[in-house]
C-alpha positions in Angstrom: -4.7 -11.1 -25.3 -1.6 -10.1 -27.3 -1.0 -6.3 -26.2 0.5 -4.1 -28.4 3.0 -1.1 -27.9 0.9 2.6 -27.2 1.4 6.0 -25.9 2.6 6.2 -22.5 -0.9 7.2 -20.3 -1.6 7.1 -16.3 -3.8 5.3 -14.7 -5.1 6.4 -12.0 -6.8 4.0 -8.5 -8.2 3.3 -5.5 -9.5 0.1 -3.6 -12.6 -0.2 -0.5 -11.4 -3.2 1.0 -12.9 -5.3 3.7 -10.3 -4.3 6.2 -6.9 -3.0 7.0 -4.7 -6.4 6.9 -4.2 -7.9 2.6 -3.4 -10.9 4.6 -6.5 -11.2 5.6 -9.6 -9.2 4.1 -10.8 -8.4 0.5 -11.0 -5.8 -2.3 -14.6 -4.9 -2.4 -14.4 -1.9 -5.1 -11.5 -1.1 -7.9 -11.6 2.4 -9.9 -9.5 3.9 -11.9 -9.5 6.3 -15.0 -6.5 6.5 -17.1 -5.5 9.8 -18.6 -2.5 11.1 -20.5 0.3 12.3 -19.2 -1.8 16.0 -19.3 -4.0 14.3 -17.3 -7.0 14.5 -19.4 -8.9 11.5 -18.7 -9.0 8.8 -21.7 -12.0 6.0 -21.7 -14.8 5.8 -19.7 -13.3 5.3 -16.0 -13.3 1.5 -14.5 -15.9 0.8 -11.1 -15.8 -2.4 -10.0 -17.1 -4.6 -6.6 -15.5 -7.0 -6.3 -17.2 -10.1 -4.5 -17.1 -11.0 -1.1 -16.2 -15.1 -0.9 -18.4 -16.9 2.2 -15.4 -17.8 4.1 -14.4 -13.7 5.0 -15.8 -11.5 7.9 -15.3 -7.9 7.1 -14.3 -5.1 9.8 -17.1 -3.2 10.6 -15.2 -0.7 11.1 -14.2 -0.8 7.9 -17.9 -1.4 6.1 -19.4 1.9 8.3 -16.9 3.9 6.2 -17.2 2.8 2.8 -20.8 1.8 2.8 -20.3 -1.5 0.6 -22.3 -4.3 1.6 -21.6 -8.4 1.4 -24.0 -8.5 0.1 -23.9 -5.7 -2.4 -20.7 -7.2 -4.1 -22.4 -10.3 -4.1 -25.2 -9.2 -5.8 -23.1 -6.8 -8.3 -20.1 -8.1 -8.2 -17.5 -9.9 -10.5 -15.3 -12.6 -8.2 -12.0 -12.0 -8.1 -11.1 -14.2 -11.1 -13.4 -12.6 -13.1 -12.0 -8.7 -11.8 -8.8 -9.7 -12.3 -9.5 -10.6 -16.1 -10.9 -7.2 -16.5 -7.8 -5.7 -14.7 -5.4 -7.4 -17.2 -7.3 -6.1 -20.2 -8.5 -2.7 -19.8 -6.2 -1.5 -16.7 -2.3 -3.5 -17.4 -1.6 -1.9 -21.0 1.8 -0.9 -21.6 3.7 1.9 -21.1 0.9 2.5 -18.0 2.2 4.4 -14.8 -0.1 3.1 -12.0 -0.6 5.5 -9.6 -2.7 6.0 -6.1 -2.6 8.0 -2.7 -0.9 5.7 -0.4 -0.8 2.9 -2.9 2.8 1.5 -2.1 1.8 0.7 1.7 -1.8 -0.2 1.3 -3.3 -0.8 -2.2 -0.7 -2.2 -4.1 -0.3 -4.3 -1.4 -3.6 -5.8 -1.8 -3.1 -5.9 -5.0 -0.2 -8.5 -5.1 -2.3 -11.0 -2.1 -5.4 -11.1 -4.8 -3.1 -12.1 -7.6 -1.0 -14.5 -6.0 -4.3 -16.2 -4.5 -5.6 -15.8 -8.4 -2.7 -17.6 -9.9 -1.0 -14.7 -11.4 2.4 -13.2 -10.9 2.0 -10.6 -8.2 4.7 -8.4 -9.9 4.7 -8.3 -13.0 1.6 -6.5 -13.2 3.8 -3.2 -12.0 6.8 -3.5 -14.4 6.2 -5.8 -17.3 5.7 -4.1 -21.2 6.7 -0.7 -19.5 4.7 -0.3 -16.9 5.4 1.0 -13.9 3.7 2.7 -10.1 3.9 5.8 -8.5 2.2 7.0 -5.5 1.3 10.4 -5.1 0.9 11.0 -0.8 4.5 11.4 -1.0 4.6 13.9 -4.0 1.6 15.9 -1.8 3.6 15.9 1.1 6.9 16.9 -0.7 4.9 20.0 -3.0 3.8 21.4 0.8 6.8 21.1 2.4 9.1 22.9 -0.4 7.0 24.6 -2.8 3.5 25.0 -1.5 2.8 28.5 -3.0 -0.7 28.0 -5.2 -2.2 25.1 -2.9 -4.4 25.5 0.3 -3.3 23.8 2.6 -5.4 22.6 5.5 -4.4 21.9 9.1 -6.7 19.6 11.1 -8.7 20.7 14.2 -5.7 21.2 16.3 -4.3 23.7 13.7 -1.8 20.7 12.8 -0.3 20.4 9.0 -3.0 17.2 7.3 -2.6 15.4 4.1 -5.5 13.9 3.8 -7.3 14.0 -0.3 -10.7 15.2 0.9 -9.5 18.2 2.6 -6.7 19.0 -0.1 -10.2 19.0 -2.6 -11.8 21.2 -0.1 -9.8 23.8 0.4 -8.9 24.1 -3.3 -12.5 24.1 -4.4 -12.4 20.6 -5.9 -15.4 18.7 -6.2 -14.7 15.4 -3.8 -18.3 14.8 -3.5 -18.7 11.3 -1.4 -15.6 10.7 0.7 -14.1 6.6 0.6 -15.8 6.3 -2.8 -13.2 4.7 -4.6 -14.0 6.4 -8.2 -15.1 9.7 -6.4 -11.5 9.5 -4.8 -9.9 8.8 -8.1 -11.7 11.9 -9.3 -10.5 14.0 -6.6 -6.7 12.2 -6.9 -6.4 13.6 -10.7 -7.6 16.9 -9.6 -5.0 17.0 -7.3 -2.3 16.0 -9.2 -3.1 18.3 -12.3 -3.2 21.0 -8.8 0.4 20.6 -8.5 1.6 19.8 -12.2 -0.2 23.2 -13.1 0.9 25.0 -9.1 4.8 23.6 -9.5 5.6 22.3 -12.6 9.4 21.2 -12.5 8.7 19.2 -8.8 5.8 17.6 -10.1 8.2 16.2 -13.5 11.2 16.1 -11.1 9.3 13.0 -9.1 7.6 11.4 -11.6 10.8 11.1 -13.6 12.6 9.8 -9.8 10.0 7.4 -9.3 11.8 4.2 -10.3 14.5 2.5 -8.4 17.5 3.3 -10.3 17.2 6.9 -10.5 16.6 6.8 -6.4 19.8 5.0 -6.3 21.2 7.8 -8.2 20.0 10.1 -5.3 20.4 7.9 -2.4 24.4 6.7 -3.4 25.8 4.3 -0.8 29.2 4.4 -3.4 29.1 8.5 -3.6 26.8 9.3 -0.3 25.6 13.0 -0.3 23.0 14.2 2.0 19.6 14.5 0.8 16.4 16.1 1.1 13.4 12.6 2.2 9.7 13.6 2.8 8.4 10.8 4.3 5.3 9.7 6.9 7.8 8.4 9.3 9.2 11.3 9.8 7.2 14.3 12.2 4.3 16.5 10.7 5.5 19.8 12.8 8.5 19.3 10.3 6.2 18.4 7.5 7.4 14.6 7.1 10.6 16.3 5.2 14.1 16.2 6.9 17.7 16.2 5.0 19.0 12.7 5.3 22.6 10.5 4.5 22.7 7.5 3.3 25.0 5.0 5.3 24.8 1.4 4.5 23.1 -1.4 3.1 19.6 -1.9 4.4 18.6 -5.5 5.5 17.5 -6.4 1.8 18.4 -5.9 -1.5 17.7 -2.7 -3.3 17.6 -0.7 0.7 19.5 1.6 2.4 19.9 2.9 5.6 19.5 6.4 5.7 20.6 8.6 8.8 18.6 11.7 9.7 20.7 14.5 10.0 18.5 16.7 12.2 19.7 14.9 15.4 23.4 14.6 17.2 25.0 11.2 16.0 26.7 11.8 19.7 23.4 11.2 21.3 23.6 7.2 19.9 27.3 7.0 20.9 26.9 5.2 24.0 23.4 3.3 23.3 24.0 -0.2 22.7 22.4 -2.2 20.0 19.5 -3.3 22.6 18.4 0.3 23.4 18.7 1.3 19.6 16.7 -1.7 18.6 14.3 -1.4 21.1 14.0 2.1 20.1 13.4 1.3 16.4 10.5 -1.0 17.3 8.7 0.8 19.9 4.8 0.3 20.2 2.8 3.0 19.2 2.7 3.9 23.0 6.1 4.0 23.8 6.7 6.6 21.0 4.1 8.6 22.3 5.5 8.6 25.7 7.3 12.4 26.8 10.9 10.6 27.0 10.8 8.6 24.1 13.5 9.1 22.2 13.1 7.8 18.4 15.8 5.8 16.5 16.9 8.8 14.3 17.5 6.4 10.9 15.3 4.1 8.8 15.3 2.0 5.5 14.4 3.2 2.7 13.1 0.9 -0.1 14.3 1.9 -3.4 11.2 0.5 -5.3 8.5 2.4 -3.2 8.8 5.6 -5.0 10.6 7.6 -2.2 9.8 11.7 -2.6 13.5 12.3 -2.6 15.6 15.3 -4.1 18.9 17.3 -3.8 19.9 19.3 -0.9 20.2 22.2 -3.5 16.4 22.7 -3.6 16.5 23.6 0.3 15.7 27.3 -0.4 15.4 29.8 2.4 11.9 29.7 2.6 11.8 25.8 2.5 14.6 25.9 5.3 12.6 28.2 7.7 9.4 26.6 7.3 11.0 23.0 8.1 12.9 24.3 10.3 16.3 23.0 9.2 19.6 25.3 10.1 22.3 24.6 7.3 25.1 25.1 10.1 23.4 22.0 12.2 23.3 20.0 9.6 26.6 19.8 8.1 28.1 19.7 12.2 26.3 16.2 12.2 27.6 15.0 9.3 30.8 15.4 10.1 30.0 13.9 13.3 27.8 10.9 11.9 31.0 9.8 9.5 33.4 9.6 12.1 31.1 8.4 15.2 31.0 4.9 13.7 27.3 5.2 13.8 27.3 3.6 10.7 28.4 -0.6 11.6 26.2 -0.2 14.5 23.2 1.0 12.7 23.9 -2.2 10.2 23.7 -4.2 13.3 20.6 -2.6 13.8 18.8 -3.1 10.7 20.4 -6.6 10.1 17.7 -9.3 9.6 17.4 -12.1 12.7 17.0 -15.0 10.7 14.9 -16.2 8.0 11.1 -14.5 8.2 9.1 -16.6 10.0 6.4 -18.4 7.2 3.2 -17.4 7.3 0.5 -19.9 9.4 -2.1 -19.7 6.0 -1.6 -20.6 2.7 -3.5 -17.2 1.8 -1.1 -15.5 3.6 2.1 -16.9 2.5 2.8 -14.3 -0.6 6.2 -13.4 0.9 7.3 -17.3 1.7 9.3 -17.3 -1.5 9.0 -16.9 -5.2 7.4 -18.8 -8.0 9.1 -21.2 -10.2 8.9 -20.5 -13.7 7.5 -24.9 -14.1 4.7 -23.6 -11.9 4.2 -20.5 -13.7 3.3 -22.7 -16.5 1.0 -24.2 -15.1 -0.7 -21.0 -13.4 -1.3 -19.5 -16.6 -3.3 -23.0 -17.3 -5.4 -22.5 -14.4 -6.0 -18.7 -15.4 -6.8 -19.9 -19.0 -9.4 -22.8 -17.6 -13.1 -22.6 -17.1 -15.1 -25.2 -14.5 -15.5 -27.5 -16.7 -11.7 -27.8 -17.5 -10.7 -27.5 -13.5 -13.0 -30.6 -12.3 -9.7 -32.8 -13.5 -7.1 -30.6 -13.9 -4.9 -31.8 -11.5 -1.3 -30.1 -12.1 1.6 -31.0 -9.7 3.9 -28.3 -8.7 6.5 -28.0 -6.5 5.6 -25.2 -5.3 3.4 -27.0 -2.2 1.5 -23.1 -1.5 -0.1 -24.1 -4.5 -2.0 -27.0 -4.0 -4.1 -25.4 -1.5 -4.6 -22.2 -3.6 -5.7 -24.0 -6.3 -8.5 -26.3 -4.1 -9.6 -22.4 -2.5 -9.4 -20.3 -6.1 -11.7 -22.9 -7.3 -14.1 -23.1 -4.1 -14.3 -19.0 -4.3 -14.4 -18.7 -8.5 -15.5 -21.9 -9.9 -17.3 -23.7 -7.1 -19.1 -26.0 -9.2 -15.7 -27.6 -10.1 -15.3 -28.8 -6.8 -15.5 -33.0 -6.4 -17.3 -33.8 -3.4 -13.4 -34.8 -1.2 -12.8 -30.9 -2.1 -15.9 -29.2 -0.6 -15.6 -31.1 2.5 -12.2 -29.6 2.2 -13.1 -26.1 1.7 -16.2 -26.4 4.4 -13.6 -27.8 6.9 -11.5 -24.4 6.3 -14.2 -22.3 6.0 -15.6 -23.7 9.6 -12.2 -23.2 10.8 -12.3 -20.1 10.0 -15.6 -18.5 10.6 -15.3 -19.7 14.1 -12.1 -18.2 14.7 -13.5 -15.3 13.6 -16.9 -14.6 14.7 -15.8 -14.0 18.6 -14.2 -10.9 17.7 -16.7 -10.0 15.0 -19.3 -10.3 16.9 -18.1 -8.0 19.6 -17.5 -4.8 17.0 -21.0 -5.2 16.0 -22.2 -5.2 19.4 -19.6 -2.3 20.9 -20.4 -0.5 17.5 -24.3 -0.5 17.9 -23.9 0.9 21.3 -21.9 3.6 21.0 -23.2 4.8 17.4 -26.9 6.7 16.9 -27.0 6.8 13.2 -29.8 5.1 11.6 -27.4 4.0 8.2 -24.4 2.7 10.6 -27.5 0.8 12.2 -28.3 -0.6 8.6 -25.1 -1.6 7.8 -24.9 -3.1 11.4 -27.7 -5.3 10.8 -26.5 -6.2 7.0 -23.0 -7.5 8.6 -25.8 -9.7 11.5 -27.0 -10.7 8.4 -24.4 -11.9 6.5 -22.7 -13.5 9.3 -25.8 -15.5 9.9 -25.5 -16.6 6.3 -22.3 -18.1 5.9 -21.2 -19.6 9.7 -21.2 -23.3 9.9 -24.5 -24.5 10.5 -23.1 -26.3 14.1 
């Protein structure tokens, strides 16, 4: 399909998945709605179920949240290959900014893996033809931290600030009839975006314009470093996830920078060894919750992940009071940081220790390397082939991952194209994976069944048991 230039638009989207790990789990529902830049809907929404392939056992907890059973996806859903054709025809049109809520860390990762498994470039959909991406979660967080006026902000049962989408909509009288249904969540996200754009238009426009890595690089500059306001889920919720940070060094990967949280006195770390700082950086959740735990006040900022950042001048007096930021303390800590030598030591703390380990399974090996142009030409031919054409298609890939992926692509999308030997190889893989996953799956079913009294939950658990029985190896 040849795409022509078009007026810039937003496409808000959300996924429901079979679990939390994009390497193992699968997209079960994709929903989205296009809008113009004034957030007025354009056309009909997209709402697609994606058929779960028969080597996947979903996380029962995820199914209890979404209510989508594997059987429903098989009865009403599209194969992954069919879904991705719809995606590229209806969603990824020129000039589209693809918007989600926590999408950079979750939904976009699932999208990259499904594209990779089905012989698409996993990155192009968010940059080619003037496309881009934006994540509203940190926009919501920064709005609450810096310019909360005009919006009602929810708290949880303990009185702590929370930014859950369904609670924001409820507090502000916005419709959100079915949380954790992808399409309902999309409409709720558009309403929240419209609320922020209406009540705080300058901040909305600024963060929209600052979503690109080039704009981020202008604020987080290592050539001319300046303190800046940074909102991130890595910062404490009691400070509304917002601090004043300072870029100290290049990160471990291109397009990243190590930034220091200027709330903290660098003298507290002057005697810490590299090993101690690494231990703090990689602390487990349990360790972080310990009373005496001291978090490392530094993190990597990725320029291409739409970070919510702003110049220091946005901190007016109400914001400083709300966030507990004392500019005199910030200035004192900055002077100490510049003369402490901590920047060089943090570079060592964040340095990559050798090459990343290769993934054990080809489905999970997306980040094991980029695919070359010659193989991309073959990938295009595969996507254009139907079941009949795939029977005798024997491409000679340079990237060894693609040979195994082709077998799985055929088995999942065009099983009738498999030869006898390919079918045997697929069944051997399927058997091995299911035998590995079944014990944990069965234990989860039993544990949840013993803890819930809801009839709907028991119905879903029975459906999951039936699914497991239907796909389990015969032996």
